[in-house]
N, CA, C and O atoms as a Tinker XYZ file with bonds, in Angstrom:
   412  protein
     1  N     28.434000   -2.730000    2.321000    73     2
     2  CA    29.378000   -3.592000    1.628000    64     1     3
     3  C     28.692000   -4.910000    1.168000    63     2     4     5
     4  O     27.970000   -5.512000    1.963000    81     3
     5  N     28.879000   -5.339000    0.009000    73     3     6
     6  CA    28.177000   -6.551000   -0.448000    64     5     7
     7  C     28.754000   -7.812000    0.238000    63     6     8     9
     8  O     28.129000   -8.871000    0.181000    81     7
     9  N     29.863000   -7.721000    0.846000    73     7    10
    10  CA    30.448000   -8.906000    1.519000    64     9    11
    11  C     30.002000   -8.937000    3.026000    63    10    12    13
    12  O     30.507000   -9.737000    3.814000    81    11
    13  N     29.098000   -8.093000    3.369000    73    11    14
    14  CA    28.655000   -8.021000    4.779000    64    13    15
    15  C     28.145000   -9.342000    5.267000    63    14    16    17
    16  O     27.480000  -10.094000    4.554000    81    15
    17  N     28.490000   -9.609000    6.550000    73    15    18
    18  CA    28.009000  -10.804000    7.163000    64    17    19
    19  C     26.497000  -10.651000    7.607000    63    18    20    21
    20  O     25.768000  -11.604000    7.880000    81    19
    21  N     26.147000   -9.381000    7.638000    73    19    22
    22  CA    24.726000   -9.020000    8.016000    64    21    23
    23  C     24.109000   -8.250000    6.887000    63    22    24    25
    24  O     24.160000   -7.020000    6.877000    81    23
    25  N     23.523000   -8.943000    5.928000    73    23    26
    26  CA    22.975000   -8.184000    4.743000    64    25    27
    27  C     21.833000   -7.239000    5.159000    63    26    28    29
    28  O     21.631000   -6.200000    4.532000    81    27
    29  N     21.092000   -7.600000    6.211000    73    27    30
    30  CA    19.955000   -6.669000    6.549000    64    29    31
    31  C     20.454000   -5.368000    7.123000    63    30    32    33
    32  O     19.889000   -4.309000    6.849000    81    31
    33  N     21.498000   -5.428000    7.911000    73    31    34
    34  CA    22.096000   -4.155000    8.416000    64    33    35
    35  C     22.697000   -3.356000    7.336000    63    34    36    37
    36  O     22.567000   -2.132000    7.336000    81    35
    37  N     23.359000   -3.988000    6.397000    73    35    38
    38  CA    23.926000   -3.330000    5.226000    64    37    39
    39  C     22.807000   -2.668000    4.421000    63    38    40    41
    40  O     22.971000   -1.553000    3.926000    81    39
    41  N     21.669000   -3.356000    4.292000    73    39    42
    42  CA    20.581000   -2.783000    3.539000    64    41    43
    43  C     20.023000   -1.569000    4.187000    63    42    44    45
    44  O     19.586000   -0.636000    3.514000    81    43
    45  N     20.033000   -1.568000    5.543000    73    43    46
    46  CA    19.538000   -0.339000    6.317000    64    45    47
    47  C     20.440000    0.817000    6.027000    63    46    48    49
    48  O     19.969000    1.922000    5.761000    81    47
    49  N     21.726000    0.590000    6.073000    73    47    50
    50  CA    22.695000    1.636000    5.860000    64    49    51
    51  C     22.573000    2.204000    4.442000    63    50    52    53
    52  O     22.786000    3.401000    4.248000    81    51
    53  N     22.248000    1.400000    3.481000    73    51    54
    54  CA    22.227000    1.863000    2.055000    64    53    55
    55  C     20.829000    2.385000    1.691000    63    54    56    57
    56  O     20.729000    3.210000    0.783000    81    55
    57  N     19.746000    1.951000    2.351000    73    55    58
    58  CA    18.373000    2.434000    1.961000    64    57    59
    59  C     17.911000    3.682000    2.733000    63    58    60    61
    60  O     17.318000    4.594000    2.158000    81    59
    61  N     18.191000    3.705000    4.032000    73    59    62
    62  CA    17.719000    4.792000    4.836000    64    61    63
    63  C     18.092000    6.178000    4.408000    63    62    64    65
    64  O     17.332000    7.119000    4.639000    81    63
    65  N     19.327000    6.348000    3.743000    73    63    66
    66  CA    19.638000    7.705000    3.309000    64    65    67
    67  C     18.625000    8.293000    2.253000    63    66    68    69
    68  O     18.561000    9.506000    2.049000    81    67
    69  N     17.851000    7.395000    1.604000    73    67    70
    70  CA    16.815000    7.864000    0.746000    64    69    71
    71  C     15.826000    8.823000    1.393000    63    70    72    73
    72  O     15.371000    9.773000    0.756000    81    71
    73  N     15.490000    8.577000    2.661000    73    71    74
    74  CA    14.598000    9.370000    3.437000    64    73    75
    75  C     15.155000   10.739000    3.709000    63    74    76    77
    76  O     14.398000   11.627000    4.099000    81    75
    77  N     16.484000   10.967000    3.517000    73    75    78
    78  CA    17.143000   12.249000    3.657000    64    77    79
    79  C     17.481000   12.893000    2.299000    63    78    80    81
    80  O     18.348000   13.758000    2.179000    81    79
    81  N     16.716000   12.399000    1.256000    73    79    82
    82  CA    16.988000   13.035000   -0.043000    64    81    83
    83  C     18.290000   12.654000   -0.661000    63    82    84    85
    84  O     18.731000   13.324000   -1.594000    81    83
    85  N     18.944000   11.600000   -0.192000    73    83    86
    86  CA    20.216000   11.226000   -0.741000    64    85    87
    87  C     19.958000   10.149000   -1.816000    63    86    88    89
    88  O     19.013000    9.370000   -1.698000    81    87
    89  N     20.779000   10.110000   -2.831000    73    87    90
    90  CA    20.582000    9.014000   -3.851000    64    89    91
    91  C     21.117000    7.717000   -3.337000    63    90    92    93
    92  O     21.878000    7.690000   -2.370000    81    91
    93  N     20.732000    6.645000   -3.967000    73    91    94
    94  CA    21.290000    5.327000   -3.705000    64    93    95
    95  C     22.775000    5.339000   -4.086000    63    94    96    97
    96  O     23.151000    5.932000   -5.097000    81    95
    97  N     23.583000    4.715000   -3.311000    73    95    98
    98  CA    25.043000    4.707000   -3.575000    64    97    99
    99  C     25.497000    3.527000   -4.362000    63    98   100   101
   100  O     26.631000    3.498000   -4.840000    81    99
   101  N     24.625000    2.529000   -4.515000    73    99   102
   102  CA    24.944000    1.350000   -5.225000    64   101   103
   103  C     23.775000    1.015000   -6.095000    63   102   104   105
   104  O     22.671000    1.457000   -5.777000    81   103
   105  N     23.914000    0.281000   -7.156000    73   103   106
   106  CA    22.822000   -0.107000   -8.018000    64   105   107
   107  C     21.709000   -0.907000   -7.266000    63   106   108   109
   108  O     22.002000   -1.671000   -6.347000    81   107
   109  N     20.536000   -0.725000   -7.646000    73   107   110
   110  CA    19.424000   -1.398000   -7.006000    64   109   111
   111  C     19.524000   -2.989000   -7.070000    63   110   112   113
   112  O     19.013000   -3.716000   -6.219000    81   111
   113  N     20.219000   -3.433000   -8.140000    73   111   114
   114  CA    20.495000   -4.828000   -8.255000    64   113   115
   115  C     21.322000   -5.372000   -7.150000    63   114   116   117
   116  O     21.101000   -6.491000   -6.686000    81   115
   117  N     22.283000   -4.589000   -6.714000    73   115   118
   118  CA    23.125000   -4.995000   -5.557000    64   117   119
   119  C     22.318000   -5.041000   -4.271000    63   118   120   121
   120  O     22.481000   -5.923000   -3.428000    81   119
   121  N     21.442000   -4.051000   -4.160000    73   119   122
   122  CA    20.550000   -4.140000   -2.969000    64   121   123
   123  C     19.642000   -5.370000   -3.028000    63   122   124   125
   124  O     19.363000   -5.968000   -1.989000    81   123
   125  N     19.201000   -5.739000   -4.147000    73   123   126
   126  CA    18.385000   -6.927000   -4.269000    64   125   127
   127  C     19.251000   -8.147000   -3.892000    63   126   128   129
   128  O     18.725000   -9.052000   -3.244000    81   127
   129  N     20.469000   -8.221000   -4.238000    73   127   130
   130  CA    21.331000   -9.283000   -3.729000    64   129   131
   131  C     21.348000   -9.406000   -2.320000    63   130   132   133
   132  O     21.292000  -10.524000   -1.809000    81   131
   133  N     21.428000   -8.269000   -1.564000    73   131   134
   134  CA    21.460000   -8.214000   -0.148000    64   133   135
   135  C     20.149000   -8.827000    0.347000    63   134   136   137
   136  O     20.143000   -9.675000    1.239000    81   135
   137  N     19.006000   -8.369000   -0.267000    73   135   138
   138  CA    17.677000   -8.875000    0.157000    64   137   139
   139  C     17.636000  -10.359000   -0.016000    63   138   140   141
   140  O     17.217000  -11.058000    0.906000    81   139
   141  N     18.050000  -10.888000   -1.152000    73   139   142
   142  CA    18.019000  -12.305000   -1.394000    64   141   143
   143  C     18.797000  -13.125000   -0.356000    63   142   144   145
   144  O     18.344000  -14.155000    0.144000    81   143
   145  N     20.067000  -12.573000   -0.047000    73   143   146
   146  CA    20.861000  -13.223000    1.005000    64   145   147
   147  C     20.181000  -13.290000    2.354000    63   146   148   149
   148  O     20.248000  -14.293000    3.064000    81   147
   149  N     19.504000  -12.157000    2.695000    73   147   150
   150  CA    18.823000  -12.063000    3.951000    64   149   151
   151  C     17.580000  -12.952000    3.964000    63   150   152   153
   152  O     17.304000  -13.591000    4.980000    81   151
   153  N     16.861000  -13.008000    2.924000    73   151   154
   154  CA    15.658000  -13.954000    2.851000    64   153   155
   155  C     16.121000  -15.330000    3.032000    63   154   156   157
   156  O     15.537000  -16.100000    3.794000    81   155
   157  N     17.221000  -15.682000    2.309000    73   155   158
   158  CA    17.720000  -17.048000    2.358000    64   157   159
   159  C     18.105000  -17.425000    3.827000    63   158   160   161
   160  O     17.781000  -18.500000    4.333000    81   159
   161  N     18.788000  -16.501000    4.438000    73   159   162
   162  CA    19.217000  -16.732000    5.833000    64   161   163
   163  C     18.020000  -16.902000    6.755000    63   162   164   165
   164  O     18.010000  -17.809000    7.589000    81   163
   165  N     17.066000  -16.093000    6.629000    73   163   166
   166  CA    15.867000  -16.119000    7.484000    64   165   167
   167  C     15.091000  -17.393000    7.227000    63   166   168   169
   168  O     14.659000  -18.032000    8.186000    81   167
   169  N     14.906000  -17.763000    6.076000    73   167   170
   170  CA    14.151000  -19.037000    5.713000    64   169   171
   171  C     14.942000  -20.246000    6.216000    63   170   172   173
   172  O     14.342000  -21.177000    6.753000    81   171
   173  N     16.266000  -20.262000    6.061000    73   171   174
   174  CA    17.091000  -21.340000    6.485000    64   173   175
   175  C     17.031000  -21.457000    8.049000    63   174   176   177
   176  O     16.986000  -22.558000    8.598000    81   175
   177  N     17.033000  -20.324000    8.713000    73   175   178
   178  CA    17.042000  -20.398000   10.177000    64   177   179
   179  C     15.713000  -20.910000   10.763000    63   178   180   181
   180  O     15.709000  -21.666000   11.734000    81   179
   181  N     14.569000  -20.485000   10.152000    73   179   182
   182  CA    13.323000  -20.834000   10.710000    64   181   183
   183  C     12.207000  -20.667000    9.631000    63   182   184   185
   184  O     11.523000  -19.647000    9.541000    81   183
   185  N     12.084000  -21.749000    8.826000    73   183   186
   186  CA    11.139000  -21.643000    7.724000    64   185   187
   187  C      9.681000  -21.277000    8.116000    63   186   188   189
   188  O      9.028000  -20.518000    7.399000    81   187
   189  N      9.190000  -21.796000    9.211000    73   187   190
   190  CA     7.890000  -21.607000    9.704000    64   189   191
   191  C      7.646000  -20.151000   10.108000    63   190   192   193
   192  O      6.513000  -19.675000   10.047000    81   191
   193  N      8.736000  -19.418000   10.534000    73   191   194
   194  CA     8.619000  -18.093000   11.008000    64   193   195
   195  C      9.102000  -17.039000   10.077000    63   194   196   197
   196  O      9.105000  -15.848000   10.388000    81   195
   197  N      9.519000  -17.503000    8.907000    73   195   198
   198  CA    10.185000  -16.554000    8.050000    64   197   199
   199  C      9.346000  -15.421000    7.561000    63   198   200   201
   200  O      9.827000  -14.288000    7.551000    81   199
   201  N      8.135000  -15.641000    7.156000    73   199   202
   202  CA     7.275000  -14.592000    6.667000    64   201   203
   203  C      7.045000  -13.530000    7.757000    63   202   204   205
   204  O      7.181000  -12.333000    7.504000    81   203
   205  N      6.712000  -13.961000    8.908000    73   203   206
   206  CA     6.446000  -13.029000   10.022000    64   205   207
   207  C      7.621000  -12.205000   10.415000    63   206   208   209
   208  O      7.501000  -11.024000   10.742000    81   207
   209  N      8.847000  -12.884000   10.379000    73   207   210
   210  CA    10.065000  -12.157000   10.720000    64   209   211
   211  C     10.382000  -11.114000    9.637000    63   210   212   213
   212  O     10.750000   -9.984000    9.958000    81   211
   213  N     10.238000  -11.496000    8.324000    73   211   214
   214  CA    10.476000  -10.536000    7.237000    64   213   215
   215  C      9.538000   -9.357000    7.267000    63   214   216   217
   216  O      9.957000   -8.229000    7.010000    81   215
   217  N      8.240000   -9.598000    7.585000    73   215   218
   218  CA     7.320000   -8.492000    7.698000    64   217   219
   219  C      7.718000   -7.577000    8.833000    63   218   220   221
   220  O      7.728000   -6.361000    8.639000    81   219
   221  N      8.040000   -8.075000    9.978000    73   219   222
   222  CA     8.508000   -7.342000   11.137000    64   221   223
   223  C      9.684000   -6.462000   10.820000    63   222   224   225
   224  O      9.711000   -5.281000   11.166000    81   223
   225  N     10.663000   -7.049000   10.153000    73   223   226
   226  CA    11.881000   -6.321000    9.750000    64   225   227
   227  C     11.583000   -5.226000    8.745000    63   226   228   229
   228  O     12.125000   -4.125000    8.838000    81   227
   229  N     10.732000   -5.523000    7.797000    73   227   230
   230  CA    10.392000   -4.493000    6.795000    64   229   231
   231  C      9.634000   -3.392000    7.469000    63   230   232   233
   232  O      9.881000   -2.231000    7.144000    81   231
   233  N      8.732000   -3.655000    8.379000    73   231   234
   234  CA     8.116000   -2.598000    9.136000    64   233   235
   235  C      9.055000   -1.773000    9.968000    63   234   236   237
   236  O      8.838000   -0.569000   10.100000    81   235
   237  N     10.085000   -2.352000   10.535000    73   235   238
   238  CA    11.079000   -1.624000   11.309000    64   237   239
   239  C     11.925000   -0.722000   10.403000    63   238   240   241
   240  O     12.279000    0.395000   10.780000    81   239
   241  N     12.252000   -1.238000    9.168000    73   239   242
   242  CA    13.002000   -0.380000    8.253000    64   241   243
   243  C     12.188000    0.835000    7.857000    63   242   244   245
   244  O     12.695000    1.956000    7.879000    81   243
   245  N     10.941000    0.628000    7.496000    73   243   246
   246  CA    10.129000    1.771000    7.160000    64   245   247
   247  C      9.920000    2.745000    8.319000    63   246   248   249
   248  O      9.946000    3.961000    8.126000    81   247
   249  N      9.711000    2.204000    9.533000    73   247   250
   250  CA     9.522000    3.050000   10.698000    64   249   251
   251  C     10.770000    3.888000   10.939000    63   250   252   253
   252  O     10.658000    5.042000   11.353000    81   251
   253  N     11.946000    3.342000   10.692000    73   251   254
   254  CA    13.117000    4.126000   10.911000    64   253   255
   255  C     13.207000    5.316000    9.851000    63   254   256   257
   256  O     13.640000    6.424000   10.165000    81   255
   257  N     12.795000    5.016000    8.667000    73   255   258
   258  CA    12.726000    6.037000    7.709000    64   257   259
   259  C     11.762000    7.183000    8.015000    63   258   260   261
   260  O     12.039000    8.371000    7.849000    81   259
   261  N     10.548000    6.685000    8.499000    73   259   262
   262  CA     9.512000    7.591000    8.867000    64   261   263
   263  C      9.933000    8.495000   10.098000    63   262   264   265
   264  O      9.474000    9.629000   10.239000    81   263
   265  N     10.807000    7.942000   10.954000    73   263   266
   266  CA    11.327000    8.761000   12.059000    64   265   267
   267  C     12.150000    9.880000   11.461000    63   266   268   269
   268  O     12.171000   10.981000   12.010000    81   267
   269  N     12.814000    9.638000   10.378000    73   267   270
   270  CA    13.610000   10.675000    9.735000    64   269   271
   271  C     12.608000   11.790000    9.309000    63   270   272   273
   272  O     12.857000   12.968000    9.567000    81   271
   273  N     11.531000   11.433000    8.690000    73   271   274
   274  CA    10.497000   12.423000    8.254000    64   273   275
   275  C      9.947000   13.092000    9.441000    63   274   276   277
   276  O      9.698000   14.295000    9.354000    81   275
   277  N      9.724000   12.456000   10.552000    73   275   278
   278  CA     9.127000   13.074000   11.760000    64   277   279
   279  C     10.072000   14.146000   12.269000    63   278   280   281
   280  O      9.622000   15.191000   12.740000    81   279
   281  N     11.374000   13.909000   12.183000    73   279   282
   282  CA    12.363000   14.844000   12.576000    64   281   283
   283  C     12.322000   16.173000   11.749000    63   282   284   285
   284  O     12.658000   17.254000   12.232000    81   283
   285  N     11.885000   16.008000   10.473000    73   283   286
   286  CA    11.812000   17.145000    9.500000    64   285   287
   287  C     10.584000   17.948000    9.800000    63   286   288   289
   288  O     10.383000   19.008000    9.207000    81   287
   289  N      9.739000   17.472000   10.716000    73   287   290
   290  CA     8.544000   18.239000   11.057000    64   289   291
   291  C      8.674000   18.960000   12.379000    63   290   292   293
   292  O      7.852000   19.810000   12.724000    81   291
   293  N      9.663000   18.629000   13.078000    73   291   294
   294  CA     9.926000   19.237000   14.349000    64   293   295
   295  C     10.243000   20.718000   14.171000    63   294   296   297
   296  O     11.062000   21.064000   13.320000    81   295
   297  N      9.654000   21.555000   14.908000    73   295   298
   298  CA     9.825000   22.995000   14.856000    64   297   299
   299  C      9.141000   23.773000   13.763000    63   298   300   301
   300  O      9.255000   24.996000   13.692000    81   299
   301  N      8.413000   23.050000   12.890000    73   299   302
   302  CA     7.702000   23.743000   11.809000    64   301   303
   303  C      6.544000   24.472000   12.425000    63   302   304   305
   304  O      5.740000   23.851000   13.120000    81   303
   305  N      6.424000   25.715000   12.213000    73   303   306
   306  CA     5.230000   26.418000   12.784000    64   305   307
   307  C      3.967000   25.932000   12.239000    63   306   308   309
   308  O      3.890000   25.523000   11.081000    81   307
   309  N      2.913000   25.968000   13.090000    73   307   310
   310  CA     1.568000   25.435000   12.748000    64   309   311
   311  C      1.071000   25.873000   11.445000    63   310   312   313
   312  O      0.485000   25.071000   10.719000    81   311
   313  N      1.276000   27.181000   11.068000    73   311   314
   314  CA     0.718000   27.646000    9.834000    64   313   315
   315  C      1.427000   27.086000    8.567000    63   314   316   317
   316  O      0.912000   27.199000    7.455000    81   315
   317  N      2.587000   26.497000    8.766000    73   315   318
   318  CA     3.347000   25.891000    7.683000    64   317   319
   319  C      3.416000   24.323000    7.697000    63   318   320   321
   320  O      3.948000   23.659000    6.806000    81   319
   321  N      2.824000   23.824000    8.795000    73   319   322
   322  CA     2.948000   22.367000    9.019000    64   321   323
   323  C      2.213000   21.520000    7.876000    63   322   324   325
   324  O      2.766000   20.547000    7.363000    81   323
   325  N      0.986000   21.933000    7.524000    73   323   326
   326  CA     0.229000   21.178000    6.465000    64   325   327
   327  C      1.007000   21.178000    5.212000    63   326   328   329
   328  O      1.076000   20.133000    4.566000    81   327
   329  N      1.598000   22.243000    4.809000    73   327   330
   330  CA     2.313000   22.329000    3.526000    64   329   331
   331  C      3.619000   21.524000    3.646000    63   330   332   333
   332  O      4.032000   20.952000    2.637000    81   331
   333  N      4.281000   21.438000    4.770000    73   331   334
   334  CA     5.447000   20.624000    4.979000    64   333   335
   335  C      5.074000   19.119000    4.916000    63   334   336   337
   336  O      5.793000   18.327000    4.307000    81   335
   337  N      4.007000   18.760000    5.517000    73   335   338
   338  CA     3.539000   17.386000    5.479000    64   337   339
   339  C      3.189000   16.990000    4.016000    63   338   340   341
   340  O      3.558000   15.894000    3.596000    81   339
   341  N      2.555000   17.768000    3.302000    73   339   342
   342  CA     2.215000   17.463000    1.803000    64   341   343
   343  C      3.549000   17.376000    1.125000    63   342   344   345
   344  O      3.718000   16.446000    0.336000    81   343
   345  N      4.517000   18.234000    1.339000    73   343   346
   346  CA     5.749000   18.147000    0.683000    64   345   347
   347  C      6.475000   16.810000    0.938000    63   346   348   349
   348  O      6.979000   16.154000    0.026000    81   347
   349  N      6.495000   16.448000    2.238000    73   347   350
   350  CA     7.199000   15.236000    2.585000    64   349   351
   351  C      6.502000   13.995000    2.035000    63   350   352   353
   352  O      7.161000   13.053000    1.596000    81   351
   353  N      5.228000   13.995000    2.058000    73   351   354
   354  CA     4.416000   12.848000    1.523000    64   353   355
   355  C      4.646000   12.753000    0.001000    63   354   356   357
   356  O      4.817000   11.657000   -0.532000    81   355
   357  N      4.648000   13.866000   -0.672000    73   355   358
   358  CA     4.930000   13.879000   -2.128000    64   357   359
   359  C      6.277000   13.344000   -2.408000    63   358   360   361
   360  O      6.437000   12.595000   -3.372000    81   359
   361  N      7.293000   13.685000   -1.608000    73   359   362
   362  CA     8.646000   13.232000   -1.750000    64   361   363
   363  C      8.671000   11.738000   -1.523000    63   362   364   365
   364  O      9.323000   10.997000   -2.259000    81   363
   365  N      7.967000   11.304000   -0.512000    73   363   366
   366  CA     7.932000    9.862000   -0.209000    64   365   367
   367  C      7.385000    9.054000   -1.278000    63   366   368   369
   368  O      8.005000    8.072000   -1.687000    81   367
   369  N      6.264000    9.398000   -1.761000    73   367   370
   370  CA     5.554000    8.679000   -2.854000    64   369   371
   371  C      6.320000    8.734000   -4.155000    63   370   372   373
   372  O      6.328000    7.748000   -4.892000    81   371
   373  N      6.996000    9.893000   -4.485000    73   371   374
   374  CA     7.655000   10.045000   -5.780000    64   373   375
   375  C      9.077000    9.576000   -5.803000    63   374   376   377
   376  O      9.556000    9.070000   -6.817000    81   375
   377  N      9.761000    9.740000   -4.690000    73   375   378
   378  CA    11.301000    9.494000   -4.644000    64   377   379
   379  C     11.684000    8.324000   -3.818000    63   378   380   381
   380  O     12.632000    7.625000   -4.176000    81   379
   381  N     11.007000    8.057000   -2.721000    73   379   382
   382  CA    11.497000    7.049000   -1.748000    64   381   383
   383  C     10.824000    5.669000   -2.086000    63   382   384   385
   384  O     11.494000    4.654000   -2.279000    81   383
   385  N      9.433000    5.702000   -2.145000    73   383   386
   386  CA     8.762000    4.445000   -2.338000    64   385   387
   387  C      9.087000    3.660000   -3.519000    63   386   388   389
   388  O      9.202000    2.439000   -3.410000    81   387
   389  N      9.253000    4.265000   -4.674000    73   387   390
   390  CA     9.683000    3.437000   -5.808000    64   389   391
   391  C     10.959000    2.667000   -5.645000    63   390   392   393
   392  O     11.073000    1.547000   -6.142000    81   391
   393  N     11.933000    3.242000   -4.953000    73   391   394
   394  CA    13.194000    2.539000   -4.709000    64   393   395
   395  C     12.989000    1.472000   -3.648000    63   394   396   397
   396  O     13.544000    0.382000   -3.786000    81   395
   397  N     12.191000    1.740000   -2.556000    73   395   398
   398  CA    11.965000    0.816000   -1.570000    64   397   399
   399  C     11.207000   -0.410000   -2.110000    63   398   400   401
   400  O     11.472000   -1.551000   -1.730000    81   399
   401  N     10.257000   -0.124000   -3.012000    73   399   402
   402  CA     9.528000   -1.247000   -3.646000    64   401   403
   403  C     10.462000   -2.080000   -4.490000    63   402   404   405
   404  O     10.409000   -3.310000   -4.508000    81   403
   405  N     11.353000   -1.332000   -5.217000    73   403   406
   406  CA    12.272000   -2.091000   -6.095000    64   405   407
   407  C     13.224000   -2.971000   -5.300000    63   406   408   409
   408  O     13.642000   -4.032000   -5.762000    81   407
   409  N     13.556000   -2.523000   -4.117000    73   407   410
   410  CA    14.479000   -3.348000   -3.312000    64   409   411
   411  C     13.591000   -4.485000   -2.695000    63   410   412
   412  O     14.098000   -5.337000   -1.965000    81   411
């Protein structure tokens, strides 16, 4: 929800489904509004620590998405694992990363 009191949590809810091959449910411009709100809050709360906090939070968001990918590798037989990894990385680079970068 765009009226969320916690724009970073809202962003998680809206971006992480990309890692499950789901489309964005709202326009990327609305996601950018959430990002701007969050950045404003972080900078207002602690200007000296803002960059470090934003980096840490971005790392955590991507790690959550990568956990989704890791789950998709569970139980894949060894002889098919390399092909599945190639498929997932191709999907990440072609379908997920452009949206995450846009946000």
